[in-house]
N, C-alpha and C positions, 0 to 999 in steps of 0.2 A: 205799943208796937202791934202791928197787925199780924195775923197768922201767916200771911204769905211772906212777910218780912222775916219771920222766924225761920221759915223754910229757906230763905236766902242766906240767913246766918248759918244754918246747918250746911248748906252747900259750901259756904266759905270754909267752915271748919273741916269738912270732909276733904275738900281740895287741898287745904293746908296740910292735913295729915298725909295725904298721898304724896305731895311734893316733898315733905320731910322724909317719908319712907324711900322715895326714889333717890334722894340725895344721901341717905344714910350709908355709912360704911364705904364711901368711895373717896379716893384721893383726888385732888384738884386736877392733876395731869390726866387721870383716867376719865374724869368728867369732861374735860376739854375734848377728848378723843371720842366720846360716846354721844354721837348725834341723836340716837334714839332717846337716851336719858335726858338730854338737853330739851328735846321736843316735848317730852312728857312733863317735865317740870314747868316749862314755859306754858304749856297748855293749862296746867293747874293754876298757875298765876293768873292767866287770862280769866279763868272761871271765877277765881276769888274777886278779881276786879269787876267783872260783869255783875256778879251778885251784889257786891258792895254798892255799885251804882244804883241798884234797884231799891236800896234802903233809903227811905225818906230822910230829909235833913233833920226833921224833928226826932226821928228814931236814932239817927246818927248821934245827935246831941245827948241822947240818953246813955250812950256808951263812948264817952270822950277819950278813953284810953286807946281806942282803935284809930290808927292814922288813916282815916277814910280817904282824904284827898291824895295821899301818897299811893295808897293801894289802887285807887281808880286811875291815877296818873300813870302808874307802872303798866297797868293793863292797856291803856291807850298807847303808850310808847311801844309795847310789844306788837300791838295790832297795826298801828299806823306808821311806825318808824322801824319796822322789822329789819330793814336793810342797814340801819345804823346802830344796832344794839351792841352793847358791850356785855359779853358773857359774864364777866365778873360782877356787873351790876345786877344782873338777873339772879 
């Protein structure tokens, strides 16, 4: 794995931690009403997906426990199909 890919993995980890922190301690009903929190979590998922896409297929194969295609696919849905997103899916 190249050093820049390690940087992307760290970006993924940091964004995942932020998304988890943003979602922590909030009930679903409150989350549904909190547009700022929704936007923050969605942005972190975008970052995770963008960084995942930058990891080579060879390097992805070294870490098969990570669902690379699903992560990248979710980012693409958020960015390109934003008008048809289901909040529960995010």
